[in-house]
C-alpha positions in Angstrom: -3.3 -121.0 39.6 -4.7 -117.8 38.3 -8.4 -117.2 37.8 -7.7 -116.6 34.0 -6.4 -120.2 33.7 -9.4 -121.7 35.4 -11.9 -119.7 33.3 -10.3 -119.2 29.7 -13.3 -117.6 28.2 -13.5 -114.6 30.6 -11.6 -112.0 28.4 -13.2 -113.6 25.3 -16.6 -112.9 26.8 -15.8 -109.3 27.8 -14.6 -108.7 24.3 -17.8 -110.2 22.8 -19.8 -108.1 25.2 -18.0 -104.9 24.3 -18.5 -105.7 20.6 -22.1 -106.2 21.3 -22.4 -102.9 23.0 -20.5 -101.2 20.3 -22.9 -102.6 17.6 -25.9 -101.5 19.6 -24.6 -98.0 20.3 -23.6 -97.5 16.6 -26.9 -98.7 15.4 -28.8 -96.5 17.8 -26.7 -93.3 16.7 -26.9 -93.9 13.0 -29.7 -91.4 12.6 -27.6 -88.8 14.4 -24.6 -89.4 12.2 -26.2 -89.5 8.8 -27.1 -85.8 8.5 -23.4 -84.9 9.0 -21.8 -87.2 6.6 -21.1 -84.3 4.2 -19.1 -82.5 6.9 -16.1 -84.8 7.6 -14.6 -82.9 10.5 -18.1 -83.0 12.2 -18.3 -86.7 11.5 -15.0 -87.2 13.3 -16.2 -85.3 16.3 -19.4 -87.2 16.5 -17.7 -90.5 16.1 -15.4 -89.7 19.0 -18.5 -89.2 21.2 -20.1 -92.4 19.8 -16.9 -94.3 20.7 -16.8 -92.6 24.2 -20.4 -93.5 24.7 -19.8 -97.2 23.8 -16.9 -97.3 26.3 -18.9 -95.6 29.1 -21.8 -98.0 28.6 -19.4 -101.0 28.6 -17.7 -99.6 31.9 -21.2 -98.8 33.5 -22.5 -102.4 32.9 -19.4 -104.0 34.2 -19.3 -101.7 37.2 -23.0 -102.5 38.0 -22.4 -106.2 37.6 -19.4 -105.9 39.9 -21.6 -104.0 42.6 -24.2 -106.8 42.5 -21.7 -109.5 42.9 -19.8 -107.6 45.6 -22.4 -105.3 47.2 -19.9 -102.8 48.6 -20.5 -99.2 48.8 -17.4 -98.2 47.1 -18.6 -100.2 44.0 -22.0 -98.5 44.1 -20.3 -95.2 43.9 -18.0 -96.2 41.1 -21.0 -97.7 39.1 -23.0 -94.6 39.7 -19.9 -92.6 38.5 -19.9 -94.6 35.3 -23.6 -94.2 34.8 -23.0 -90.5 35.1 -20.3 -90.7 32.5 -22.7 -92.5 30.1 -25.3 -89.7 30.7 -22.8 -87.0 30.1 -21.7 -88.6 26.8 -25.2 -88.8 25.5 -25.7 -85.0 26.5 -22.4 -84.3 24.6 -23.3 -86.4 21.6 -26.8 -84.6 21.3 -25.1 -81.3 21.7 -22.6 -82.2 19.0 -25.2 -83.3 16.5 -27.3 -80.1 17.0 -30.2 -82.0 18.5 -29.8 -80.3 21.9 -28.9 -76.7 22.4 -26.6 -76.0 25.3 -28.8 -76.6 28.3 -28.0 -73.9 31.0 -28.9 -74.4 34.8 -30.6 -71.0 35.2 -29.8 -70.3 38.9 -26.0 -70.6 38.5 -25.8 -69.8 34.8 -23.7 -73.0 34.2 -23.9 -75.4 31.2 -25.7 -78.8 32.2 -22.7 -81.0 31.0 -20.3 -79.2 33.5 -22.7 -79.8 36.3 -22.9 -83.6 35.3 -19.2 -83.7 35.0 -18.9 -82.4 38.5 -21.3 -85.0 39.9 -19.4 -87.7 38.0 -16.0 -86.7 39.5 -17.7 -86.5 42.9 -19.0 -89.9 42.7 -15.7 -91.3 41.6 -14.0 -89.4 44.3 -16.4 -90.9 47.0 -16.0 -94.2 45.7 -12.3 -94.1 45.9 -12.1 -92.4 49.4 -15.0 -94.5 50.9 -13.8 -96.3 53.9 -15.8 -99.5 54.7 
């Protein structure tokens, strides 16, 4: 017997949880979207970042819950990778809306989102390659 048969509402709960996260993210980002409504191509770009942020927060929360349930180091690194993805999407959204100028790390002269992306990929890599 599959786990899905024993608990029929598992996928329904995930869908409801994802919907709740989408509603919260859209409500929180409306002030960022409103000034750009007259520029349609910019709205689409911003909406892509809002959708990515909602997905990143959903995956982050699922990964954190899995870590607290399982307690393995691999799950911790994967959860940290998804948290970093959410931070990256916030930075990219703020940059796309013009609320944040491209932050540059002065010592290496690299944009901050690129550094966060490197950290995120490293955390995912460690999570996948981690041997218990």
